[in-house]
All heavy atoms as TSV, in Angstrom:
chain	resi	resn	atom	element	x	y	z
A	1	MET	N	N	0.820	-1.201	0.000
A	1	MET	CA	C	0.000	0.000	0.000
A	1	MET	C	C	0.863	1.263	0.000
A	1	MET	O	O	0.552	2.226	-0.690
A	1	MET	CB	C	-0.938	-0.034	1.212
A	1	MET	CG	C	-1.908	1.095	1.239
A	1	MET	SD	S	-3.061	0.928	-0.133
A	1	MET	CE	C	-4.214	2.156	0.275
A	2	ASP	N	N	1.952	1.236	0.784
A	2	ASP	CA	C	2.830	2.406	0.826
A	2	ASP	C	C	3.477	2.670	-0.526
A	2	ASP	O	O	3.707	3.825	-0.902
A	2	ASP	CB	C	3.920	2.230	1.891
A	2	ASP	CG	C	3.397	2.458	3.298
A	2	ASP	OD1	O	2.355	3.126	3.443
A	2	ASP	OD2	O	4.037	1.980	4.246
A	3	THR	N	N	3.765	1.609	-1.272
A	3	THR	CA	C	4.371	1.778	-2.596
A	3	THR	C	C	3.427	2.535	-3.520
A	3	THR	O	O	3.850	3.440	-4.253
A	3	THR	CB	C	4.726	0.408	-3.204
A	3	THR	OG1	O	5.644	-0.250	-2.328
A	3	THR	CG2	C	5.347	0.551	-4.559
A	4	ILE	N	N	2.156	2.200	-3.478
A	4	ILE	CA	C	1.161	2.886	-4.310
A	4	ILE	C	C	1.045	4.348	-3.896
A	4	ILE	O	O	0.998	5.249	-4.744
A	4	ILE	CB	C	-0.203	2.172	-4.233
A	4	ILE	CG1	C	-0.088	0.777	-4.846
A	4	ILE	CG2	C	-1.288	2.995	-4.907
A	4	ILE	CD1	C	-1.293	-0.097	-4.601
A	5	LYS	N	N	1.026	4.577	-2.605
A	5	LYS	CA	C	0.932	5.946	-2.089
A	5	LYS	C	C	2.152	6.763	-2.508
A	5	LYS	O	O	2.022	7.909	-2.944
A	5	LYS	CB	C	0.825	5.910	-0.561
A	5	LYS	CG	C	0.568	7.252	0.085
A	5	LYS	CD	C	0.643	7.141	1.591
A	5	LYS	CE	C	-0.686	7.329	2.214
A	5	LYS	NZ	N	-0.614	7.312	3.683
A	6	ASN	N	N	3.337	6.178	-2.391
A	6	ASN	CA	C	4.553	6.884	-2.791
A	6	ASN	C	C	4.585	7.144	-4.294
A	6	ASN	O	O	5.031	8.207	-4.736
A	6	ASN	CB	C	5.799	6.101	-2.363
A	6	ASN	CG	C	6.063	6.229	-0.877
A	6	ASN	OD1	O	5.913	7.291	-0.303
A	6	ASN	ND2	N	6.438	5.136	-0.248
A	7	ALA	N	N	4.102	6.194	-5.075
A	7	ALA	CA	C	4.050	6.384	-6.526
A	7	ALA	C	C	3.096	7.523	-6.882
A	7	ALA	O	O	3.396	8.359	-7.742
A	7	ALA	CB	C	3.623	5.087	-7.208
A	8	ALA	N	N	1.950	7.570	-6.217
A	8	ALA	CA	C	0.980	8.644	-6.461
A	8	ALA	C	C	1.557	9.994	-6.050
A	8	ALA	O	O	1.393	10.999	-6.755
A	8	ALA	CB	C	-0.312	8.368	-5.710
A	9	ASN	N	N	2.250	10.021	-4.922
A	9	ASN	CA	C	2.881	11.266	-4.471
A	9	ASN	C	C	3.980	11.701	-5.428
A	9	ASN	O	O	4.162	12.895	-5.677
A	9	ASN	CB	C	3.438	11.107	-3.054
A	9	ASN	CG	C	2.354	11.075	-2.009
A	9	ASN	OD1	O	1.265	11.589	-2.197
A	9	ASN	ND2	N	2.641	10.441	-0.888
A	10	TYR	N	N	4.706	10.730	-5.974
A	10	TYR	CA	C	5.746	11.038	-6.963
A	10	TYR	C	C	5.122	11.720	-8.187
A	10	TYR	O	O	5.614	12.747	-8.644
A	10	TYR	CB	C	6.478	9.756	-7.370
A	10	TYR	CG	C	7.300	9.912	-8.625
A	10	TYR	CD1	C	8.496	10.631	-8.605
A	10	TYR	CD2	C	6.890	9.377	-9.832
A	10	TYR	CE1	C	9.248	10.801	-9.758
A	10	TYR	CE2	C	7.628	9.533	-10.993
A	10	TYR	CZ	C	8.813	10.247	-10.945
A	10	TYR	OH	O	9.547	10.415	-12.085
A	11	VAL	N	N	4.043	11.155	-8.685
A	11	VAL	CA	C	3.374	11.732	-9.857
A	11	VAL	C	C	2.868	13.139	-9.530
A	11	VAL	O	O	3.051	14.077	-10.309
A	11	VAL	CB	C	2.219	10.824	-10.336
A	11	VAL	CG1	C	1.380	11.521	-11.395
A	11	VAL	CG2	C	2.768	9.509	-10.865
A	12	SER	N	N	2.261	13.295	-8.384
A	12	SER	CA	C	1.732	14.603	-7.974
A	12	SER	C	C	2.838	15.648	-7.880
A	12	SER	O	O	2.698	16.763	-8.404
A	12	SER	CB	C	1.022	14.469	-6.629
A	12	SER	OG	O	0.613	15.728	-6.154
A	13	GLU	N	N	3.938	15.303	-7.235
A	13	GLU	CA	C	5.041	16.255	-7.084
A	13	GLU	C	C	5.682	16.570	-8.432
A	13	GLU	O	O	6.098	17.705	-8.683
A	13	GLU	CB	C	6.093	15.711	-6.111
A	13	GLU	CG	C	5.627	15.632	-4.671
A	13	GLU	CD	C	5.340	16.976	-4.019
A	13	GLU	OE1	O	5.767	18.033	-4.532
A	13	GLU	OE2	O	4.670	16.974	-2.971
A	14	THR	N	N	5.756	15.571	-9.312
A	14	THR	CA	C	6.319	15.790	-10.640
A	14	THR	C	C	5.462	16.779	-11.429
A	14	THR	O	O	5.985	17.694	-12.086
A	14	THR	CB	C	6.449	14.454	-11.402
A	14	THR	OG1	O	7.304	13.586	-10.664
A	14	THR	CG2	C	7.019	14.649	-12.784
A	15	ILE	N	N	4.156	16.629	-11.340
A	15	ILE	CA	C	3.240	17.545	-12.030
A	15	ILE	C	C	3.357	18.956	-11.449
A	15	ILE	O	O	3.433	19.940	-12.197
A	15	ILE	CB	C	1.789	17.026	-11.954
A	15	ILE	CG1	C	1.660	15.768	-12.809
A	15	ILE	CG2	C	0.795	18.098	-12.392
A	15	ILE	CD1	C	0.361	15.013	-12.598
A	16	GLN	N	N	3.395	19.049	-10.139
A	16	GLN	CA	C	3.517	20.364	-9.509
A	16	GLN	C	C	4.857	21.023	-9.854
A	16	GLN	O	O	4.921	22.239	-10.067
A	16	GLN	CB	C	3.373	20.236	-7.997
A	16	GLN	CG	C	1.955	19.867	-7.571
A	16	GLN	CD	C	1.854	19.681	-6.076
A	16	GLN	OE1	O	2.210	20.584	-5.322
A	16	GLN	NE2	N	1.379	18.522	-5.648
A	17	GLY	N	N	5.907	20.218	-9.926
A	17	GLY	CA	C	7.214	20.745	-10.321
A	17	GLY	C	C	7.179	21.266	-11.743
A	17	GLY	O	O	7.773	22.310	-12.054
A	18	GLY	N	N	6.476	20.549	-12.617
A	18	GLY	CA	C	6.333	20.999	-14.004
A	18	GLY	C	C	5.570	22.308	-14.102
A	18	GLY	O	O	5.906	23.180	-14.915
A	19	GLY	N	N	4.557	22.449	-13.281
A	19	GLY	CA	C	3.799	23.706	-13.250
A	19	GLY	C	C	4.660	24.871	-12.783
A	19	GLY	O	O	4.590	25.974	-13.341
A	20	ALA	N	N	5.480	24.620	-11.778
A	20	ALA	CA	C	6.376	25.667	-11.280
A	20	ALA	C	C	7.403	26.044	-12.348
A	20	ALA	O	O	7.745	27.219	-12.508
A	20	ALA	CB	C	7.065	25.203	-9.993
A	21	THR	N	N	7.861	25.042	-13.093
A	21	THR	CA	C	8.821	25.308	-14.171
A	21	THR	C	C	8.192	26.196	-15.240
A	21	THR	O	O	8.812	27.173	-15.698
A	21	THR	CB	C	9.308	23.990	-14.807
A	21	THR	OG1	O	9.940	23.195	-13.796
A	21	THR	CG2	C	10.279	24.242	-15.946
A	22	ALA	N	N	6.981	25.882	-15.635
A	22	ALA	CA	C	6.289	26.669	-16.655
A	22	ALA	C	C	6.067	28.104	-16.176
A	22	ALA	O	O	6.279	29.066	-16.938
A	22	ALA	CB	C	4.959	26.018	-17.017
A	23	SER	N	N	5.661	28.242	-14.935
A	23	SER	CA	C	5.436	29.575	-14.376
A	23	SER	C	C	6.744	30.362	-14.309
A	23	SER	O	O	6.784	31.561	-14.629
A	23	SER	CB	C	4.816	29.447	-12.982
A	23	SER	OG	O	4.593	30.715	-12.419
A	24	LYS	N	N	7.813	29.694	-13.904
A	24	LYS	CA	C	9.127	30.341	-13.829
A	24	LYS	C	C	9.539	30.869	-15.199
A	24	LYS	O	O	9.972	32.022	-15.325
A	24	LYS	CB	C	10.170	29.349	-13.316
A	24	LYS	CG	C	11.588	29.899	-13.305
A	24	LYS	CD	C	12.603	28.813	-13.026
A	24	LYS	CE	C	12.719	27.946	-14.268
A	24	LYS	NZ	N	13.747	26.926	-14.184
A	25	GLU	N	N	9.390	30.039	-16.216
A	25	GLU	CA	C	9.788	30.441	-17.566
A	25	GLU	C	C	8.940	31.614	-18.066
A	25	GLU	O	O	9.465	32.540	-18.697
A	25	GLU	CB	C	9.703	29.261	-18.533
A	25	GLU	CG	C	10.719	28.168	-18.240
A	25	GLU	CD	C	12.162	28.638	-18.269
A	25	GLU	OE1	O	12.510	29.475	-19.128
A	25	GLU	OE2	O	12.949	28.176	-17.432
A	26	ALA	N	N	7.653	31.594	-17.789
A	26	ALA	CA	C	6.779	32.702	-18.202
A	26	ALA	C	C	7.189	33.994	-17.490
A	26	ALA	O	O	7.253	35.063	-18.117
A	26	ALA	CB	C	5.325	32.366	-17.900
A	27	ASN	N	N	7.484	33.895	-16.206
A	27	ASN	CA	C	7.903	35.088	-15.458
A	27	ASN	C	C	9.250	35.608	-15.937
A	27	ASN	O	O	9.472	36.821	-15.979
A	27	ASN	CB	C	7.945	34.790	-13.953
A	27	ASN	CG	C	6.569	34.833	-13.336
A	27	ASN	OD1	O	5.781	35.721	-13.618
A	27	ASN	ND2	N	6.261	33.859	-12.500
A	28	LYS	N	N	10.148	34.708	-16.318
A	28	LYS	CA	C	11.439	35.140	-16.863
A	28	LYS	C	C	11.241	35.933	-18.143
A	28	LYS	O	O	11.916	36.946	-18.368
A	28	LYS	CB	C	12.341	33.926	-17.121
A	28	LYS	CG	C	12.967	33.369	-15.862
A	28	LYS	CD	C	13.715	32.065	-16.066
A	28	LYS	CE	C	14.675	32.007	-17.194
A	28	LYS	NZ	N	15.409	30.714	-17.271
A	29	GLU	N	N	10.313	35.501	-18.975
A	29	GLU	CA	C	10.043	36.219	-20.229
A	29	GLU	C	C	9.481	37.614	-19.957
A	29	GLU	O	O	9.859	38.576	-20.624
A	29	GLU	CB	C	9.099	35.409	-21.117
A	29	GLU	CG	C	9.728	34.167	-21.698
A	29	GLU	CD	C	11.001	34.448	-22.482
A	29	GLU	OE1	O	11.009	35.371	-23.322
A	29	GLU	OE2	O	12.008	33.747	-22.238
A	30	VAL	N	N	8.589	37.721	-18.990
A	30	VAL	CA	C	8.031	39.032	-18.632
A	30	VAL	C	C	9.146	39.925	-18.081
A	30	VAL	O	O	9.225	41.113	-18.420
A	30	VAL	CB	C	6.882	38.889	-17.603
A	30	VAL	CG1	C	6.449	40.257	-17.079
A	30	VAL	CG2	C	5.703	38.154	-18.212
A	31	ALA	N	N	10.012	39.355	-17.257
A	31	ALA	CA	C	11.107	40.140	-16.675
A	31	ALA	C	C	12.050	40.672	-17.753
A	31	ALA	O	O	12.650	41.736	-17.581
A	31	ALA	CB	C	11.872	39.293	-15.663
A	32	LYS	N	N	12.168	39.966	-18.865
A	32	LYS	CA	C	13.048	40.390	-19.961
A	32	LYS	C	C	12.362	41.342	-20.936
A	32	LYS	O	O	13.027	41.948	-21.782
A	32	LYS	CB	C	13.505	39.166	-20.755
A	32	LYS	CG	C	14.404	38.233	-19.998
A	32	LYS	CD	C	14.737	37.044	-20.901
A	32	LYS	CE	C	15.393	35.926	-20.165
A	32	LYS	NZ	N	15.648	34.778	-21.061
A	33	ASP	N	N	11.051	41.478	-20.844
A	33	ASP	CA	C	10.271	42.260	-21.807
A	33	ASP	C	C	10.520	43.759	-21.623
A	33	ASP	O	O	10.104	44.357	-20.632
A	33	ASP	CB	C	8.789	41.940	-21.637
A	33	ASP	CG	C	7.901	42.635	-22.657
A	33	ASP	OD1	O	8.427	43.367	-23.518
A	33	ASP	OD2	O	6.671	42.422	-22.600
A	34	GLY	N	N	11.185	44.346	-22.586
A	34	GLY	CA	C	11.485	45.775	-22.528
A	34	GLY	C	C	10.262	46.661	-22.636
A	34	GLY	O	O	10.319	47.842	-22.304
A	35	ASN	N	N	9.151	46.113	-23.105
A	35	ASN	CA	C	7.922	46.899	-23.229
A	35	ASN	C	C	7.119	46.940	-21.933
A	35	ASN	O	O	6.190	47.734	-21.808
A	35	ASN	CB	C	7.042	46.339	-24.347
A	35	ASN	CG	C	7.685	46.518	-25.704
A	35	ASN	OD1	O	8.338	47.529	-25.961
A	35	ASN	ND2	N	7.520	45.535	-26.572
A	36	ALA	N	N	7.458	46.089	-20.978
A	36	ALA	CA	C	6.751	46.059	-19.690
A	36	ALA	C	C	7.330	47.137	-18.775
A	36	ALA	O	O	8.496	47.531	-18.920
A	36	ALA	CB	C	6.895	44.686	-19.042
A	37	SER	N	N	6.512	47.590	-17.852
A	37	SER	CA	C	6.992	48.612	-16.915
A	37	SER	C	C	8.049	48.013	-15.984
A	37	SER	O	O	8.134	46.789	-15.810
A	37	SER	CB	C	5.825	49.145	-16.080
A	37	SER	OG	O	5.361	48.159	-15.187
A	38	LEU	N	N	8.845	48.866	-15.389
A	38	LEU	CA	C	9.902	48.432	-14.486
A	38	LEU	C	C	9.326	47.656	-13.302
A	38	LEU	O	O	9.876	46.621	-12.908
A	38	LEU	CB	C	10.715	49.628	-14.005
A	38	LEU	CG	C	11.923	49.314	-13.134
A	38	LEU	CD1	C	12.900	48.411	-13.884
A	38	LEU	CD2	C	12.613	50.602	-12.720
A	39	SER	N	N	8.221	48.132	-12.757
A	39	SER	CA	C	7.631	47.437	-11.604
A	39	SER	C	C	7.110	46.057	-12.001
A	39	SER	O	O	7.246	45.097	-11.240
A	39	SER	CB	C	6.521	48.276	-10.967
A	39	SER	OG	O	5.461	48.480	-11.877
A	40	THR	N	N	6.530	45.947	-13.196
A	40	THR	CA	C	6.044	44.648	-13.677
A	40	THR	C	C	7.216	43.698	-13.876
A	40	THR	O	O	7.145	42.528	-13.487
A	40	THR	CB	C	5.278	44.817	-15.004
A	40	THR	OG1	O	4.137	45.652	-14.763
A	40	THR	CG2	C	4.826	43.483	-15.565
A	41	ARG	N	N	8.287	44.207	-14.456
A	41	ARG	CA	C	9.466	43.376	-14.684
A	41	ARG	C	C	10.092	42.929	-13.374
A	41	ARG	O	O	10.503	41.777	-13.231
A	41	ARG	CB	C	10.481	44.141	-15.529
A	41	ARG	CG	C	9.978	44.400	-16.945
A	41	ARG	CD	C	10.926	45.246	-17.737
A	41	ARG	NE	N	12.146	44.480	-18.010
A	41	ARG	CZ	C	13.234	45.006	-18.549
A	41	ARG	NH1	N	13.266	46.284	-18.872
A	41	ARG	NH2	N	14.285	44.256	-18.776
A	42	ALA	N	N	10.156	43.836	-12.401
A	42	ALA	CA	C	10.730	43.499	-11.092
A	42	ALA	C	C	9.878	42.447	-10.387
A	42	ALA	O	O	10.404	41.496	-9.796
A	42	ALA	CB	C	10.869	44.751	-10.232
A	43	GLN	N	N	8.565	42.615	-10.449
A	43	GLN	CA	C	7.658	41.646	-9.825
A	43	GLN	C	C	7.810	40.275	-10.488
A	43	GLN	O	O	7.860	39.253	-9.808
A	43	GLN	CB	C	6.206	42.115	-9.940
A	43	GLN	CG	C	5.194	41.165	-9.311
A	43	GLN	CD	C	5.352	41.054	-7.811
A	43	GLN	OE1	O	5.498	42.067	-7.125
A	43	GLN	NE2	N	5.334	39.846	-7.286
A	44	ALA	N	N	7.906	40.254	-11.811
A	44	ALA	CA	C	8.062	38.991	-12.535
A	44	ALA	C	C	9.385	38.317	-12.183
A	44	ALA	O	O	9.446	37.090	-12.044
A	44	ALA	CB	C	7.972	39.238	-14.037
A	45	ALA	N	N	10.427	39.100	-12.022
A	45	ALA	CA	C	11.726	38.534	-11.638
A	45	ALA	C	C	11.646	37.896	-10.256
A	45	ALA	O	O	12.149	36.794	-10.032
A	45	ALA	CB	C	12.800	39.607	-11.673
A	46	GLY	N	N	10.990	38.579	-9.333
A	46	GLY	CA	C	10.797	38.018	-7.990
A	46	GLY	C	C	9.953	36.755	-8.021
A	46	GLY	O	O	10.261	35.781	-7.324
A	47	ASP	N	N	8.915	36.773	-8.837
A	47	ASP	CA	C	8.065	35.586	-8.967
A	47	ASP	C	C	8.829	34.422	-9.587
A	47	ASP	O	O	8.631	33.262	-9.208
A	47	ASP	CB	C	6.826	35.902	-9.800
A	47	ASP	CG	C	5.845	36.820	-9.087
A	47	ASP	OD1	O	5.978	37.006	-7.859
A	47	ASP	OD2	O	4.948	37.361	-9.768
A	48	ALA	N	N	9.712	34.713	-10.524
A	48	ALA	CA	C	10.517	33.661	-11.152
A	48	ALA	C	C	11.434	33.005	-10.121
A	48	ALA	O	O	11.606	31.779	-10.125
A	48	ALA	CB	C	11.333	34.223	-12.309
A	49	ILE	N	N	11.988	33.800	-9.230
A	49	ILE	CA	C	12.842	33.256	-8.164
A	49	ILE	C	C	12.024	32.356	-7.244
A	49	ILE	O	O	12.441	31.257	-6.890
A	49	ILE	CB	C	13.524	34.390	-7.374
A	49	ILE	CG1	C	14.535	35.103	-8.278
A	49	ILE	CG2	C	14.196	33.863	-6.115
A	49	ILE	CD1	C	15.062	36.404	-7.710
A	50	SER	N	N	10.847	32.821	-6.872
A	50	SER	CA	C	9.960	32.020	-6.026
A	50	SER	C	C	9.560	30.718	-6.717
A	50	SER	O	O	9.534	29.651	-6.091
A	50	SER	CB	C	8.713	32.838	-5.670
A	50	SER	OG	O	7.821	32.075	-4.909
A	51	ASP	N	N	9.265	30.815	-8.009
A	51	ASP	CA	C	8.906	29.617	-8.777
A	51	ASP	C	C	10.068	28.630	-8.840
A	51	ASP	O	O	9.862	27.413	-8.801
A	51	ASP	CB	C	8.477	29.995	-10.196
A	51	ASP	CG	C	7.143	30.715	-10.235
A	51	ASP	OD1	O	6.337	30.549	-9.301
A	51	ASP	OD2	O	6.905	31.456	-11.212
A	52	LYS	N	N	11.279	29.135	-8.937
A	52	LYS	CA	C	12.465	28.272	-8.978
A	52	LYS	C	C	12.589	27.494	-7.671
A	52	LYS	O	O	12.885	26.297	-7.679
A	52	LYS	CB	C	13.723	29.114	-9.238
A	52	LYS	CG	C	15.003	28.334	-9.244
A	52	LYS	CD	C	15.074	27.385	-10.413
A	52	LYS	CE	C	16.412	26.673	-10.459
A	52	LYS	NZ	N	16.482	25.695	-11.528
A	53	VAL	N	N	12.346	28.158	-6.548
A	53	VAL	CA	C	12.383	27.488	-5.249
A	53	VAL	C	C	11.301	26.411	-5.196
A	53	VAL	O	O	11.564	25.275	-4.764
A	53	VAL	CB	C	12.218	28.501	-4.096
A	53	VAL	CG1	C	12.034	27.799	-2.763
A	53	VAL	CG2	C	13.413	29.443	-4.048
A	54	ASP	N	N	10.096	26.742	-5.642
A	54	ASP	CA	C	8.999	25.764	-5.668
A	54	ASP	C	C	9.354	24.580	-6.555
A	54	ASP	O	O	9.109	23.427	-6.194
A	54	ASP	CB	C	7.703	26.403	-6.174
A	54	ASP	CG	C	7.093	27.372	-5.188
A	54	ASP	OD1	O	7.498	27.376	-4.006
A	54	ASP	OD2	O	6.213	28.156	-5.613
A	55	GLU	N	N	9.925	24.870	-7.723
A	55	GLU	CA	C	10.316	23.821	-8.669
A	55	GLU	C	C	11.301	22.854	-8.011
A	55	GLU	O	O	11.125	21.631	-8.075
A	55	GLU	CB	C	10.951	24.482	-9.889
A	55	GLU	CG	C	11.555	23.532	-10.890
A	55	GLU	CD	C	12.347	24.267	-11.963
A	55	GLU	OE1	O	12.993	25.294	-11.661
A	55	GLU	OE2	O	12.314	23.796	-13.096
A	56	GLN	N	N	12.325	23.395	-7.364
A	56	GLN	CA	C	13.331	22.559	-6.727
A	56	GLN	C	C	12.740	21.752	-5.571
A	56	GLN	O	O	13.074	20.582	-5.397
A	56	GLN	CB	C	14.498	23.411	-6.235
A	56	GLN	CG	C	15.314	23.989	-7.367
A	56	GLN	CD	C	16.397	24.936	-6.892
A	56	GLN	OE1	O	16.297	25.531	-5.816
A	56	GLN	NE2	N	17.432	25.095	-7.701
A	57	THR	N	N	11.854	22.368	-4.805
A	57	THR	CA	C	11.209	21.675	-3.692
A	57	THR	C	C	10.382	20.501	-4.194
A	57	THR	O	O	10.486	19.389	-3.660
A	57	THR	CB	C	10.321	22.647	-2.888
A	57	THR	OG1	O	11.135	23.704	-2.380
A	57	THR	CG2	C	9.620	21.948	-1.747
A	58	HIS	N	N	9.569	20.720	-5.213
A	58	HIS	CA	C	8.736	19.647	-5.746
A	58	HIS	C	C	9.593	18.547	-6.365
A	58	HIS	O	O	9.287	17.355	-6.201
A	58	HIS	CB	C	7.739	20.187	-6.778
A	58	HIS	CG	C	6.652	21.002	-6.173
A	58	HIS	ND1	N	5.764	20.507	-5.235
A	58	HIS	CD2	C	6.301	22.302	-6.350
A	58	HIS	CE1	C	4.925	21.453	-4.875
A	58	HIS	NE2	N	5.234	22.560	-5.538
A	59	ASN	N	N	10.653	18.916	-7.043
A	59	ASN	CA	C	11.515	17.909	-7.646
A	59	ASN	C	C	12.221	17.065	-6.592
A	59	ASN	O	O	12.354	15.846	-6.756
A	59	ASN	CB	C	12.522	18.561	-8.592
A	59	ASN	CG	C	11.872	19.092	-9.845
A	59	ASN	OD1	O	10.740	18.736	-10.179
A	59	ASN	ND2	N	12.568	19.964	-10.548
A	60	ARG	N	N	12.659	17.685	-5.506
A	60	ARG	CA	C	13.279	16.924	-4.410
A	60	ARG	C	C	12.271	15.977	-3.778
A	60	ARG	O	O	12.571	14.816	-3.512
A	60	ARG	CB	C	13.850	17.867	-3.352
A	60	ARG	CG	C	15.227	18.389	-3.682
A	60	ARG	CD	C	15.888	19.043	-2.478
A	60	ARG	NE	N	15.147	20.182	-1.959
A	60	ARG	CZ	C	15.268	21.434	-2.410
A	60	ARG	NH1	N	16.094	21.701	-3.387
A	60	ARG	NH2	N	14.576	22.403	-1.880
A	61	LYS	N	N	11.057	16.476	-3.540
A	61	LYS	CA	C	10.018	15.621	-2.954
A	61	LYS	C	C	9.677	14.464	-3.889
A	61	LYS	O	O	9.470	13.335	-3.432
A	61	LYS	CB	C	8.759	16.440	-2.646
A	61	LYS	CG	C	8.898	17.353	-1.455
A	61	LYS	CD	C	7.606	18.109	-1.218
A	61	LYS	CE	C	7.692	19.033	-0.032
A	61	LYS	NZ	N	6.423	19.747	0.209
A	62	ALA	N	N	9.617	14.738	-5.184
A	62	ALA	CA	C	9.336	13.679	-6.158
A	62	ALA	C	C	10.416	12.610	-6.097
A	62	ALA	O	O	10.114	11.408	-6.124
A	62	ALA	CB	C	9.227	14.260	-7.564
A	63	ASP	N	N	11.672	13.022	-6.002
A	63	ASP	CA	C	12.773	12.066	-5.923
A	63	ASP	C	C	12.672	11.195	-4.662
A	63	ASP	O	O	12.919	9.989	-4.720
A	63	ASP	CB	C	14.121	12.784	-5.942
A	63	ASP	CG	C	14.454	13.375	-7.305
A	63	ASP	OD1	O	13.831	12.964	-8.310
A	63	ASP	OD2	O	15.343	14.255	-7.357
A	64	VAL	N	N	12.311	11.814	-3.554
A	64	VAL	CA	C	12.150	11.057	-2.308
A	64	VAL	C	C	11.037	10.023	-2.448
A	64	VAL	O	O	11.215	8.856	-2.077
A	64	VAL	CB	C	11.862	12.008	-1.120
A	64	VAL	CG1	C	11.420	11.241	0.112
A	64	VAL	CG2	C	13.091	12.854	-0.815
A	65	HIS	N	N	9.906	10.417	-3.011
A	65	HIS	CA	C	8.793	9.489	-3.197
A	65	HIS	C	C	9.144	8.378	-4.185
A	65	HIS	O	O	8.759	7.232	-3.997
A	65	HIS	CB	C	7.532	10.223	-3.657
A	65	HIS	CG	C	6.932	11.097	-2.604
A	65	HIS	ND1	N	6.496	10.632	-1.380
A	65	HIS	CD2	C	6.711	12.438	-2.576
A	65	HIS	CE1	C	6.037	11.624	-0.664
A	65	HIS	NE2	N	6.158	12.742	-1.367
A	66	LYS	N	N	9.900	8.734	-5.210
A	66	LYS	CA	C	10.316	7.737	-6.209
A	66	LYS	C	C	11.190	6.669	-5.544
A	66	LYS	O	O	10.994	5.465	-5.784
A	66	LYS	CB	C	11.068	8.423	-7.339
A	66	LYS	CG	C	11.500	7.503	-8.446
A	66	LYS	CD	C	12.211	8.288	-9.533
A	66	LYS	CE	C	12.699	7.410	-10.655
A	66	LYS	NZ	N	13.397	8.205	-11.691
A	67	GLU	N	N	12.134	7.093	-4.753
A	67	GLU	CA	C	13.014	6.144	-4.067
A	67	GLU	C	C	12.226	5.301	-3.062
A	67	GLU	O	O	12.472	4.099	-2.946
A	67	GLU	CB	C	14.162	6.891	-3.356
A	67	GLU	CG	C	15.191	7.431	-4.301
A	67	GLU	CD	C	15.823	6.365	-5.172
A	67	GLU	OE1	O	16.227	5.316	-4.644
A	67	GLU	OE2	O	15.908	6.587	-6.400
A	68	ALA	N	N	11.308	5.922	-2.352
A	68	ALA	CA	C	10.506	5.181	-1.367
A	68	ALA	C	C	9.624	4.152	-2.053
A	68	ALA	O	O	9.380	3.073	-1.507
A	68	ALA	CB	C	9.665	6.138	-0.543
A	69	ALA	N	N	9.161	4.456	-3.248
A	69	ALA	CA	C	8.293	3.517	-3.975
A	69	ALA	C	C	9.075	2.298	-4.445
A	69	ALA	O	O	8.497	1.231	-4.631
A	69	ALA	CB	C	7.659	4.214	-5.170
A	70	LYS	N	N	10.383	2.433	-4.621
A	70	LYS	CA	C	11.213	1.321	-5.063
A	70	LYS	C	C	11.403	0.269	-3.966
A	70	LYS	O	O	11.700	-0.877	-4.261
A	70	LYS	CB	C	12.596	1.814	-5.502
A	70	LYS	CG	C	12.579	2.600	-6.777
A	70	LYS	CD	C	14.002	3.022	-7.124
A	70	LYS	CE	C	14.052	3.863	-8.376
A	70	LYS	NZ	N	15.428	4.300	-8.668
A	71	HIS	N	N	11.248	0.672	-2.721
A	71	HIS	CA	C	11.538	-0.244	-1.614
A	71	HIS	C	C	10.305	-0.787	-0.957
A	71	HIS	O	O	9.269	-0.470	-0.960
A	71	HIS	CB	C	12.414	0.460	-0.561
A	71	HIS	CG	C	13.676	0.981	-1.142
A	71	HIS	ND1	N	14.700	0.166	-1.531
A	71	HIS	CD2	C	14.084	2.234	-1.445
A	71	HIS	CE1	C	15.697	0.897	-2.009
A	71	HIS	NE2	N	15.343	2.175	-1.968
């Protein structure tokens, strides 16, 4: 039963990590956009940093669940 739970958690964390990656990339593009206001660009840069932290957190959790599912 724990193997199934860990596998499901792995899939969930992988999906959430992918969402954070997509959000990070979108925010990076806004931060680079010369047509956007300075405040919008600054906010997007901050959001991209936050998304990067979320991405790494979800990926680490996914790895832990993946390893736990193997045992």
